[in-house]
C-alpha positions as CSV (number, residue, x, y, z in Angstrom):
1,M,0.0,0.0,0.0
2,L,2.8,2.5,0.9
3,G,4.6,1.4,-2.2
4,Y,1.5,2.5,-4.4
5,I,1.1,5.8,-2.6
6,W,4.7,6.6,-3.3
7,Q,4.3,5.6,-6.9
8,Y,1.2,7.8,-7.2
9,L,2.8,10.8,-5.7
10,F,6.1,10.2,-7.8
11,S,3.7,10.1,-11.0
12,S,2.0,12.9,-10.2
13,F,5.0,14.9,-9.3
14,L,6.5,14.0,-12.9
15,R,3.4,14.8,-14.7
16,F,3.3,18.2,-13.0
17,W,6.8,19.1,-14.2
18,F,6.5,17.5,-17.4
19,K,3.5,19.7,-18.3
20,W,5.1,22.8,-16.9
21,F,8.4,22.1,-19.1
22,L,6.1,21.6,-22.1
23,R,4.2,24.7,-21.5
24,H,7.1,26.9,-21.4
25,V,8.9,25.2,-24.5
26,T,5.7,25.1,-26.7
27,G,3.8,28.1,-25.3
28,K,0.7,25.9,-24.9
29,C,-1.3,24.3,-22.2
30,E,-1.9,20.6,-22.1
31,L,-5.2,20.8,-23.7
32,Q,-4.2,23.1,-26.5
33,R,-1.5,20.6,-27.3
34,I,-4.3,17.8,-27.3
35,C,-6.4,19.8,-29.5
36,S,-3.9,20.6,-32.0
37,G,-1.8,17.4,-31.9
38,Y,-4.8,14.9,-32.3
39,K,-7.5,14.6,-34.9
40,Q,-11.1,15.1,-34.0
41,G,-12.8,12.2,-32.4
42,A,-11.9,9.4,-29.8
43,P,-8.0,10.1,-29.9
44,R,-8.7,13.8,-29.1
45,T,-11.7,13.9,-26.6
46,S,-10.2,10.9,-24.6
47,R,-7.0,12.6,-23.8
48,A,-8.9,15.7,-23.2
49,E,-11.2,14.2,-20.8
50,Y,-8.2,12.5,-18.9
51,S,-6.5,15.8,-18.9
52,L,-9.6,17.6,-17.4
53,E,-10.3,14.9,-14.8
54,S,-6.6,15.1,-13.9
55,S,-6.5,18.7,-13.4
56,K,-5.9,20.4,-10.0
57,S,-8.1,23.2,-11.2
58,T,-11.8,23.1,-10.2
59,V,-12.8,24.9,-13.2
60,L,-11.3,22.1,-15.4
61,R,-12.6,19.2,-13.3
62,A,-16.2,20.7,-13.4
63,A,-16.0,20.9,-17.1
64,V,-16.6,17.1,-17.7
65,S,-20.1,17.6,-16.5
66,V,-21.1,21.0,-17.9
67,E,-24.6,21.4,-18.9
68,E,-25.2,21.4,-22.8
69,D,-26.2,25.0,-23.1
70,Q,-23.2,26.0,-20.9
71,V,-20.4,24.5,-23.0
72,E,-19.1,27.7,-24.8
73,E,-19.2,29.6,-21.5
74,C,-17.2,26.7,-20.0
75,A,-14.6,26.8,-22.8
76,M,-14.2,30.5,-22.1
77,A,-13.7,29.8,-18.5
78,I,-11.3,27.3,-19.2
79,M,-9.3,29.6,-21.6
80,K,-9.1,32.3,-19.0
81,E,-8.0,29.9,-16.4
82,K,-5.2,28.6,-18.6
83,K,-4.6,31.9,-20.2
84,V,-5.2,31.0,-23.9
85,I,-5.5,33.9,-26.1
86,S,-7.9,33.4,-28.9
87,Q,-5.9,35.4,-31.5
88,K,-2.8,33.2,-31.1
89,D,-4.9,29.7,-31.1
90,P,-8.0,30.6,-33.1
91,E,-9.1,27.2,-33.4
92,F,-8.7,25.8,-29.9
93,K,-12.2,27.3,-28.6
94,M,-14.3,25.1,-31.0
95,S,-12.0,22.1,-30.5
96,L,-12.6,22.3,-27.1
97,Q,-16.2,22.8,-27.3
98,V,-16.7,19.6,-29.4
99,C,-14.6,17.8,-26.7
100,L,-16.9,19.1,-23.9
101,W,-20.2,18.3,-25.9
102,Q,-19.0,14.8,-26.2
103,I,-17.4,14.1,-22.6
104,S,-20.5,15.7,-20.7
105,G,-23.0,14.4,-23.3
106,Y,-21.6,10.7,-22.6
107,K,-22.5,11.4,-19.0
108,R,-26.0,12.7,-19.8
109,L,-26.5,9.7,-22.1
110,Y,-25.8,7.3,-19.5
111,A,-28.4,8.8,-17.3
112,S,-31.2,9.0,-19.9
113,V,-30.3,5.3,-20.7
114,E,-30.5,4.3,-17.0
115,D,-33.7,6.2,-16.4
116,L,-35.4,4.1,-19.4
117,R,-33.8,1.0,-17.9
118,K,-35.2,1.6,-14.6
119,Q,-38.7,2.2,-15.9
120,S,-40.7,-1.1,-15.4
121,F,-43.1,-2.1,-18.2
122,D,-46.7,-1.4,-17.0
123,C,-49.6,-3.1,-18.5
124,E,-51.8,-0.3,-17.0
125,N,-50.2,2.3,-19.0
126,N,-51.6,2.6,-22.5
127,S,-48.3,4.3,-23.8
128,H,-46.5,1.0,-23.0
129,E,-49.2,-1.4,-24.3
130,N,-49.4,0.7,-27.5
131,M,-45.7,0.3,-27.9
132,L,-45.8,-3.4,-27.4
133,L,-48.7,-3.7,-29.9
134,R,-47.0,-1.6,-32.2
135,L,-44.0,-3.9,-32.2
136,W,-46.0,-6.7,-33.3
137,D,-47.6,-4.8,-36.2
138,L,-44.3,-3.9,-37.4
139,L,-42.7,-7.2,-37.3
140,M,-45.9,-9.4,-38.2
141,P,-47.9,-7.0,-40.5
142,S,-49.8,-9.8,-42.1
143,E,-50.8,-11.6,-38.9
144,K,-53.5,-10.3,-36.3
145,L,-53.1,-11.0,-32.7
146,E,-55.8,-13.0,-31.2
147,S,-55.6,-11.5,-27.9
148,R,-53.3,-9.3,-25.8
149,I,-52.0,-12.5,-23.8
150,T,-51.5,-15.3,-26.3
151,K,-48.9,-17.7,-27.5
152,Q,-48.4,-15.9,-30.6
153,W,-46.1,-13.8,-28.9
154,G,-43.7,-16.8,-29.1
155,D,-43.6,-16.0,-33.0
156,I,-41.5,-12.9,-32.5
157,G,-39.3,-14.6,-29.8
158,F,-40.9,-13.9,-26.2
159,Q,-40.9,-16.7,-23.8
160,G,-44.5,-16.7,-22.6
161,D,-48.0,-15.7,-23.4
162,D,-47.6,-12.1,-21.8
163,P,-44.2,-10.4,-23.0
164,K,-44.2,-8.3,-19.8
165,T,-42.3,-10.6,-17.9
166,D,-39.2,-10.6,-20.4
167,F,-39.0,-6.9,-19.9
168,R,-38.0,-7.4,-16.1
169,G,-34.1,-6.9,-16.5
170,M,-34.1,-3.9,-19.0
171,G,-37.5,-2.5,-18.4
172,M,-38.5,-0.1,-21.2
173,L,-34.9,0.0,-22.6
174,G,-35.5,-3.3,-23.9
175,L,-38.9,-2.7,-25.7
176,S,-37.5,0.9,-26.9
177,N,-34.7,-0.7,-28.6
178,L,-36.8,-3.3,-30.4
179,I,-39.3,-0.7,-31.4
180,F,-36.5,1.5,-32.6
181,F,-34.9,-1.2,-35.0
182,S,-38.4,-2.2,-36.3
183,E,-39.4,1.4,-37.0
184,K,-36.0,2.7,-38.5
185,Y,-34.9,-0.5,-40.3
186,T,-38.2,-2.3,-40.8
187,E,-37.3,-4.7,-43.8
188,M,-34.0,-5.4,-42.0
189,A,-35.8,-6.2,-38.6
190,R,-38.3,-8.4,-40.5
191,Q,-35.2,-10.1,-42.3
192,V,-33.4,-10.9,-38.8
193,L,-36.7,-12.2,-37.5
194,S,-37.0,-14.5,-40.5
195,H,-33.4,-15.8,-39.9
196,S,-34.4,-16.4,-36.0
197,V,-37.2,-19.1,-37.0
198,H,-34.5,-21.1,-39.0
199,P,-35.3,-24.7,-38.2
200,K,-31.7,-25.4,-37.2
201,L,-30.1,-22.1,-36.5
202,G,-33.1,-20.5,-35.1
203,Y,-33.0,-18.2,-31.8
204,S,-35.7,-16.2,-29.9
205,Y,-35.7,-13.1,-31.5
206,A,-37.1,-10.8,-28.8
207,I,-35.2,-12.4,-25.9
208,V,-32.0,-12.3,-27.9
209,G,-32.8,-8.4,-28.7
210,I,-33.0,-7.8,-24.8
211,N,-29.9,-9.5,-24.1
212,L,-28.1,-7.3,-26.6
213,T,-29.9,-4.4,-25.0
214,E,-28.2,-5.5,-21.7
215,M,-24.8,-5.9,-23.7
216,A,-24.8,-2.4,-25.1
217,Y,-26.0,-1.0,-21.6
218,S,-23.2,-2.8,-19.8
219,L,-20.6,-1.4,-22.3
220,L,-22.1,2.2,-21.9
221,R,-21.9,1.9,-18.1
222,S,-18.3,0.6,-18.1
223,G,-17.3,3.5,-20.5
224,A,-16.2,1.1,-23.5
225,L,-18.5,2.9,-25.9
226,K,-16.6,6.2,-25.6
227,P,-14.6,5.7,-28.5
228,H,-17.4,4.8,-30.7
229,F,-19.4,7.8,-29.7
230,Y,-16.6,10.1,-29.8
231,N,-15.7,9.1,-33.4
232,T,-19.4,9.1,-34.6
233,V,-21.2,12.1,-33.0
234,S,-19.6,15.6,-32.8
235,Q,-22.2,17.2,-30.5
236,S,-24.1,16.4,-27.6
237,L,-25.3,12.6,-27.4
238,K,-28.9,11.9,-27.5
239,L,-30.8,8.6,-26.7
240,E,-31.2,8.0,-30.4
241,H,-27.5,7.5,-30.7
242,F,-27.9,4.6,-28.1
243,H,-30.8,3.0,-30.0
244,Q,-28.6,3.2,-33.2
245,L,-25.8,1.3,-31.7
246,Y,-28.4,-1.5,-30.6
247,C,-29.5,-1.7,-34.3
248,Y,-25.9,-2.5,-35.2
249,F,-25.5,-4.9,-32.4
250,A,-28.8,-6.7,-33.4
251,Y,-27.8,-6.9,-37.2
252,E,-24.4,-8.0,-36.7
253,F,-25.3,-10.6,-34.1
254,D,-27.6,-12.3,-36.4
255,K,-24.9,-12.6,-39.1
256,F,-22.4,-13.6,-36.3
257,W,-24.7,-16.5,-35.3
258,I,-25.5,-17.5,-38.8
259,E,-22.0,-17.7,-39.6
260,E,-20.8,-19.3,-36.5
261,K,-23.5,-22.2,-37.0
262,P,-24.0,-23.2,-33.4
263,E,-25.2,-26.6,-32.8
264,S,-28.3,-25.3,-30.9
265,I,-29.8,-22.7,-29.0
266,M,-28.3,-24.2,-25.8
267,E,-25.2,-22.8,-26.9
268,F,-26.4,-19.4,-26.7
269,N,-24.5,-18.0,-23.6
270,R,-21.2,-19.2,-25.2
271,Y,-21.7,-17.4,-28.2
272,R,-23.0,-14.2,-26.8
273,E,-19.9,-13.9,-24.8
274,K,-17.9,-14.7,-27.9
275,F,-19.7,-11.9,-29.9
276,H,-19.4,-9.6,-26.8
277,E,-15.6,-10.0,-26.7
278,K,-15.8,-9.2,-30.4
279,M,-17.5,-5.9,-29.7
280,K,-15.0,-5.2,-27.2
281,A,-12.0,-5.9,-29.2
282,L,-13.4,-3.4,-32.0
283,L,-14.2,-0.9,-29.3
284,Q,-10.3,-0.8,-28.5
285,E,-9.5,0.6,-32.0
286,P,-9.1,4.2,-32.1
287,D,-11.0,4.8,-35.2
288,V,-13.9,2.7,-34.2
289,S,-17.3,3.5,-35.7
290,L,-20.0,0.6,-35.1
291,C,-22.5,2.2,-37.6
292,L,-25.0,0.3,-39.3
293,T,-24.9,0.0,-42.9
294,V,-28.2,-0.6,-44.7
295,D,-28.1,-3.0,-47.7
296,S,-29.7,-1.2,-50.5
297,K,-31.2,-4.4,-51.4
298,L,-33.5,-4.5,-48.4
């Protein structure tokens, strides 16, 4: 423990003097060097985030949680704190603002996703019920539900006669993801559903979808999705961006499952973990962008 403390103090001491030395040699603060030395996206924003969080300045540390409408004001406060002159570095302010939008936006996105996850499916809530029925209509347009509680739900991959029990883990987040994929990429979602009823390679479409929601959520919570979002969204993140990522997962998992040719659905957990590791490996790449490409034939 004592050794760790000394190591921490020593590294902090070296970092301070190294930053001081570079400031005097280059005439730029660390954030300026990051913004000018790395291209926009994860390479720049990730380093800016670490710099802000590691700073001794309360102004800089608070910047990682700035409200969206206060980003410009926050950037100006940082420039004042670090004595950055706009005329000498005219591009710095906008570059910094983009970083702040992304960093604080990721925190707000997680909060929005968490709120939706905690919201339980309520069959007494007309909005929830309408979303569920809308999912059926999107995926099975030529077949009508016999009743609200029916074995027909198994046709789109729910476990029982009433889908509400399957949303317990991910709440309304799971249903929202399924709905978004079905509305935004209707033909693609129907194609994936058709694969899920294959006599040998079939799987439970809705249950697997909710599993993929949990995977995306856990990656968001851990911060593993930062490189993807920092590379693909130049301003503040919205809930739609998380839904778009889910669509990528849903489509790519279907391809992965078919290519892997599991012996049976009993092997789902093993292949789910294998797919999870594949996604985590992709997220380690600095230029990662997990964006769904729509097949023009669909």
